[in-house]
C-alpha positions in Angstrom: 0.2 -17.8 -23.5 1.6 -15.9 -26.5 5.2 -16.1 -27.6 5.7 -12.6 -26.2 4.4 -13.9 -22.8 6.7 -16.9 -23.0 9.7 -14.7 -23.6 8.7 -12.5 -20.7 8.7 -15.3 -18.1 11.8 -17.0 -19.6 13.9 -14.2 -18.3 16.6 -15.1 -15.7 15.6 -12.2 -13.6 13.2 -12.9 -10.7 12.9 -9.2 -9.8 9.2 -8.6 -10.3 9.7 -4.9 -10.3 11.0 -5.2 -13.9 8.0 -7.2 -15.2 5.5 -5.7 -17.5 2.5 -7.9 -18.2 1.2 -7.6 -21.7 -2.4 -6.6 -22.2 -2.8 -5.2 -18.6 -3.8 -1.5 -18.7 -2.2 0.6 -16.1 -3.7 3.8 -14.7 -2.9 6.7 -17.0 -2.2 4.4 -20.0 -5.4 5.4 -21.8 -4.7 7.0 -25.2 -6.2 10.5 -25.7 -5.7 12.0 -29.1 -4.6 15.6 -28.7 -3.6 18.1 -31.4 0.0 18.9 -31.5 1.5 21.7 -33.6 5.2 21.3 -34.4 5.5 25.0 -34.9 4.9 25.6 -31.2 8.2 23.8 -30.3 10.6 26.5 -28.9 13.7 26.9 -31.0 15.9 26.4 -27.8 14.8 22.7 -27.6 15.0 21.9 -31.3 17.6 19.4 -32.4 18.4 17.5 -35.6 19.1 14.2 -33.8 17.7 12.6 -30.7 19.9 12.5 -27.6 21.6 9.1 -27.3 20.0 6.9 -24.7 23.4 6.1 -23.2 23.8 9.8 -22.3 20.4 9.9 -20.7 21.2 6.7 -18.7 24.5 8.2 -17.7 22.9 11.4 -16.3 20.1 9.4 -14.5 22.0 6.5 -12.9 25.7 6.9 -13.2 26.3 10.1 -11.2 29.3 10.1 -8.9 28.7 9.0 -5.4 29.2 11.7 -2.8 28.5 14.5 -5.2 27.9 17.7 -3.3 24.4 19.1 -3.5 23.9 22.4 -5.3 22.0 23.8 -2.3 20.2 23.0 0.9 17.3 20.6 1.0 13.9 21.7 2.3 14.5 19.8 5.5 17.8 21.7 6.0 16.2 25.1 5.5 15.8 27.3 8.6 12.2 27.6 9.9 10.9 31.1 10.3 7.7 31.6 12.4 5.1 33.9 11.0 1.9 35.1 12.7 -1.5 34.8 11.0 -2.0 38.5 11.7 1.1 39.3 9.7 -0.3 37.5 6.7 -3.6 39.3 7.1 -1.8 42.7 7.1 0.2 41.7 4.0 -3.0 40.8 2.2 -4.9 43.9 3.2 -2.0 46.2 2.1 -1.6 44.3 -1.2 2.1 44.0 -0.4 3.1 41.7 -3.3 6.8 41.9 -2.6 6.4 40.7 1.0 4.0 37.9 -0.1 6.6 36.7 -2.7 9.3 36.8 -0.1 7.3 34.4 2.1 7.5 31.8 -0.7 11.3 31.9 -0.6 11.6 30.7 3.0 10.2 27.9 5.2 7.6 29.3 7.5 5.8 28.0 10.5 2.3 29.5 10.8 1.3 30.7 14.3 -2.2 31.7 15.3 -2.4 34.9 17.4 -4.2 34.5 20.8 -6.8 37.0 19.9 -7.7 35.0 16.7 -8.4 31.8 18.6 -11.5 30.7 20.4 -11.5 28.4 23.4 -13.5 25.2 22.6 -15.9 26.0 25.4 -16.4 29.6 24.3 -20.1 30.6 24.4 -19.8 32.1 21.0 -19.2 28.7 19.4 -22.1 26.5 18.4 -20.9 22.9 17.7 -22.9 20.9 15.1 -22.3 17.1 15.0 -25.3 16.2 13.0 -23.3 15.3 9.9 -20.6 12.7 9.8 -18.1 11.9 7.0 -15.7 9.1 6.3 -12.2 10.0 5.0 -10.2 6.9 5.9 -10.9 3.4 7.3 -8.1 1.0 8.2 -9.2 -2.6 9.0 -6.6 -5.0 10.5 -7.2 -8.7 10.8 -7.4 -9.8 14.4 -6.1 -13.3 13.8 -4.2 -15.3 11.2 -5.9 -15.3 7.7 -7.7 -13.0 5.4 -10.6 -12.0 7.6 -10.3 -8.3 6.7 -11.0 -9.2 3.1 -13.9 -11.6 3.6 -17.5 -10.3 3.5 -19.8 -11.4 6.2 -21.8 -13.6 3.8 -22.1 -17.3 3.4 -22.5 -17.0 -0.4 -22.3 -14.2 -2.9 -22.2 -14.9 -6.7 -21.2 -11.3 -7.4 -18.1 -11.2 -5.2 -14.7 -11.3 -6.8 -11.3 -9.9 -6.0 -8.1 -9.8 -8.1 -5.2 -11.2 -6.3 -2.0 -9.5 -7.6 1.3 -11.0 -6.3 3.5 -8.9 -8.6 3.7 -5.8 -6.4 6.9 -6.2 -4.4 7.9 -2.5 -4.7 4.6 -1.0 -3.5 5.0 1.0 -0.2 2.4 1.0 2.6 1.7 4.8 2.9 -1.4 5.3 5.1 -1.2 7.9 7.8 -3.0 8.5 11.1 -4.0 4.9 11.4 -3.6 2.5 14.3 -2.0 -0.5 12.7 -1.1 -2.3 16.0 2.5 -3.1 14.9 5.5 -1.6 13.2 5.0 -2.0 9.4 8.7 -1.9 8.7 9.7 -4.8 6.4 6.4 -6.7 6.8 3.8 -5.3 4.4 3.0 -7.0 1.1 0.6 -5.5 -1.4 -1.8 -8.1 -2.9 -4.2 -6.0 -4.9 -6.9 -3.4 -4.9 -10.7 -3.3 -4.6 -13.4 -0.7 -4.8 -11.8 2.4 -3.1 -9.6 -0.1 -1.1 -6.1 -1.4 -1.0 -5.4 -5.0 0.0 -2.3 -6.0 2.0 -0.9 -9.1 3.6 0.9 -8.1 6.7 3.4 -10.4 8.4 2.6 -9.2 11.9 4.7 -10.1 15.0 2.9 -12.9 16.8 3.1 -11.1 20.2 1.1 -8.2 18.8 -1.8 -10.6 17.9 -1.6 -12.4 21.2 -1.5 -9.3 23.5 -3.9 -6.5 22.7 -2.0 -4.2 25.1 1.2 -4.7 23.0 -0.7 -3.7 19.9 -2.3 -0.7 21.5 1.1 0.6 22.7 2.3 0.9 19.1 2.4 4.5 18.0 0.1 5.8 15.2 1.5 5.6 11.7 2.0 9.4 11.7 3.7 9.7 15.1 7.0 8.5 14.1 8.9 7.8 10.9 9.1 4.0 10.3 11.5 2.3 7.8 10.8 0.7 4.5 7.5 -1.2 4.7 8.3 -3.6 1.8 9.4 -7.2 2.4 13.0 -7.9 1.7 13.7 -10.0 -1.5 14.2 -13.2 0.5 11.1 -12.7 2.7 9.0 -11.8 -0.4 10.1 -15.1 -2.0 9.1 -17.0 1.2 5.7 -15.3 1.2 5.1 -16.0 -2.5 6.0 -19.7 -2.0 3.6 -20.0 0.9 0.7 -18.3 -1.1 1.5 -20.5 -4.1 1.3 -23.6 -1.8 -2.0 -22.4 -0.2 -3.6 -21.5 -3.6 -2.5 -24.9 -5.0 -4.7 -26.6 -2.4 -7.8 -25.2 -4.2 -8.8 -27.7 -7.0 -10.7 -25.0 -8.7 -7.6 -23.0 -9.5 -5.0 -24.1 -12.1 -2.0 -23.5 -9.7 0.6 -26.0 -8.9 3.8 -26.1 -6.8 6.4 -28.8 -7.7 8.7 -28.0 -4.8 7.2 -26.3 -1.7 10.5 -24.7 -0.7 12.3 -24.4 -4.1 15.0 -26.7 -5.2 17.8 -25.5 -2.9 18.0 -24.0 0.6 19.6 -20.9 -0.9 16.7 -18.7 -1.9 18.7 -17.1 -4.7 19.7 -20.4 -6.3 16.4 -21.0 -8.1 13.6 -19.2 -9.7 9.9 -19.2 -8.5 8.6 -19.7 -12.1 10.7 -23.0 -12.3 8.9 -24.5 -9.3 5.4 -23.0 -9.6 3.1 -21.5 -12.2 2.0 -18.8 -9.8 3.4 -16.2 -12.2 1.9 -17.6 -15.3 -0.5 -14.7 -15.3 -0.5 -11.2 -13.9 -3.3 -11.7 -11.4 -5.7 -14.4 -10.1 -9.5 -13.7 -9.9 -10.9 -15.2 -6.7 -14.6 -15.8 -6.0 -15.9 -15.8 -2.5 -15.5 -19.6 -2.1 -11.9 -19.4 -3.4 -11.1 -16.6 -0.9 -12.7 -18.5 1.9 -10.7 -21.6 1.1 -7.5 -19.6 0.9 -8.3 -18.1 4.3 -8.9 -21.5 5.8 -5.7 -22.9 4.3 -3.6 -20.0 5.6 -5.0 -20.4 9.1 -4.6 -24.2 9.3 -1.3 -24.8 7.4 0.9 -21.8 8.3 2.5 -23.2 11.4 3.3 -26.6 9.9 4.6 -25.0 6.7 6.9 -22.8 8.7 8.0 -25.8 10.8 8.9 -27.8 7.7 10.8 -24.9 6.0 14.5 -25.2 5.4 16.7 -24.2 8.4 18.4 -21.5 6.3 15.0 -19.8 5.9 14.6 -19.5 9.6 18.1 -18.3 10.6 17.1 -14.6 10.9 14.0 -15.5 13.0 11.6 -13.5 10.8 9.6 -16.5 9.6 9.3 -18.0 13.0 8.0 -14.8 14.7 5.5 -13.6 12.1 1.9 -14.4 11.3 0.1 -13.4 8.0 -3.0 -11.2 8.5 -5.0 -9.2 6.0 -5.1 -5.4 6.1 -7.4 -3.2 4.1 -7.3 0.6 3.6 -10.3 2.5 2.3 -10.2 6.2 1.4 -13.7 7.5 1.7 -13.1 10.9 0.1 -15.4 12.6 2.6 -18.3 10.2 2.0 -21.3 10.9 4.3 -22.2 8.2 6.9 -24.7 7.9 9.7 -27.4 9.6 7.7 -30.3 11.2 9.6 -33.4 9.2 8.6 -34.3 6.0 10.4 -34.7 4.0 7.2 -31.2 5.1 6.0 -29.7 4.1 9.4 -31.2 0.6 9.1 -29.9 0.1 5.5 -26.5 1.5 6.3 -26.1 -0.8 9.4 -26.9 -3.8 7.1 -24.3 -2.7 4.6 -21.6 -2.3 7.3 -22.6 -5.7 8.8 -22.4 -7.4 5.4 -19.1 -5.8 4.5 -17.0 -8.1 6.8 -17.2 -9.9 10.1 -15.9 -7.3 12.4 -15.5 -9.7 15.4 -12.5 -11.1 13.5 -11.1 -7.8 12.5 -10.1 -4.5 14.1 -11.3 -1.2 12.7 -8.7 1.6 13.2 
């Protein structure tokens, strides 16, 4: 690594949210030369000297606790029902004042009875000849990375980028049937083509009993808490993944101490006991991912049993099982096309994508 990389990983701070890996382009970082005329700067924002960074920091982060809000939040605003027919009359009259007034209040749109059709009305002709995919959530049905693995014995073109530096990323999908409460158990591990990759630490009872999983509400039906792992649980997960990856002789990953150098998770740094953070991400080929999946499935229970007692005091590690989760946003992509030949090809593509007997499509 370069001297700049060495200084980056020599920091005493293990908070990965503050890491910036050199040479890794982030979305939106592309430079686009654009013309800029200084004469267009309004006089009201002109200044001889730049504002001191200390003042900016003070305004952003050092505001007084308990400071009263200048006004009501959107959630605190009273809801006013408005009928669709009212909006129609406003539009037909060209009543701009009334239309603007609607924007100043929180409205709940109601459909008038005479503007609705019953779904069995004879005037309706339903057409289900076209089908489109907007969202697909796949949850592993057992311990391991089955939701990430293609249903292939070999594929020299397959590769995923495993990123273990995403502790602050939230799990945001809606309208999905995850099968367990995502609060405090979702760990982002990278992205693929139109997909997000997650490692979920699912309660074991939700894997053992399908009825328990099915009783969990949809992600949109109730507001769950923070989906991210706590700092201590994140460090446990990283140490296990570092251990599992180090079992692969094709990867230059080592772990000197499987559980750190002290029972206290905050008393040592991950980079002092493993080189898992020697680079921003790890590219895994199909055989690498298959071996990682096998190691997770075979070694998790024993690794947890051998963990320090202090790691198991809150019961989280003892009651959880790591399973892969993928989310794909189809952006209204057509599926189940009409021709027989296309049906055959599409069925082969879905079959090759993953072994669905070991996963659950939501």
